[in-house]
N, C-alpha and C positions, 0 to 999 in steps of 0.2 A: 791638349789632345782633344778635348770636347769641342774646342773652337774649330779644329780642322774637320771633324766629322760634321759639324753643323754647316760649315761652308760647303762641303761636298754634297750634303743633302739638299741645301738650298740651290746649288748649281744644277743638281739632277731635276729638282722640281721645276726650275726655270726652263730647262731643256724640254721637259715633258709638256709644260704649258705652251711653249712656243710651237711644238709639234701639233698639239691639239688645236691651237688657233689656226695653224696652217691647214689642217684637215677640215676644219669647219668652213674655211674660206673656199676650199676646193668643193666641198659638199654643196654649199650654197650656189656656187657657179654651175655645178652639175644639175641641180634641181631647176635652176633658171633655164638652162639649155633644154632639158627634157620638157619642161613646162612649155617653152616656146614651140618645140616640135609638136607636142600633143595638141596645143591650141590650133595648129594648122589643120588637124584632122578632127577637131571638135571636142577635145578633152582638156581637162585642167587638173593639175596636181594641187591638192588642198592639204594643209597641215592638219594633223589629227587634233590639235588644240582648237581648231576652228569649228569642229563638229560639235553637235549637241552632246554635253557630258552625259555619261551613263548614270542611271539612278543606282545608288548604292545604299543599302541599309533600310530601304523602304519596302513595305509589304506590297505585293502585287494585288490589284483589285480582283476580286472574284468575278469571273464572267458569268453572267446570268442570261437566261433565254429571254426573248422578247415577251413582254407582258407579265413577267415574273417580278413580283415586288421585292424591294430590298427588305431584308429582315435584320433588325437590330437585336442583339442578344440582351435579354433582361434578366433580372435576378430570379424571377419566377420560372423562366424557361432557360435551362442550361443546355449548351450544345453538347450532345453525347454522341459517342461513337461506339460501335460494337453492339453486342447482345445486351438486352436489358437484364438487370439483376432480378433474382427471385425475391419476392416479398416474403418476410417471415412473420 
C-alpha cells in the first residue's frame, strides 16, 4: 500500500517538474522576444540579479552639512537625547 502511494506521489512530482520546466522555457523565450523588441527602441531587459545588491543589516551613514566635522562618541561625552536631568 505504501509503495502505491509513493509511486503516485513520484509520478505527480514528475508531472509538476515537467510542467515547470516547460513554463521556464516559455518564459525565457518570451523574455528574449521582449528584449529583442525593446532593443529596437533603445531599451533592454535586465535580470534583477544583475543589479547591485541592496545593503541589508548595515547602518546608514548620518548625513552632515558641509564643513561640519565628524564627531566620534567618547567615554567622557555620551550622546544624550531629551531634557537634561536635574542635579541633586
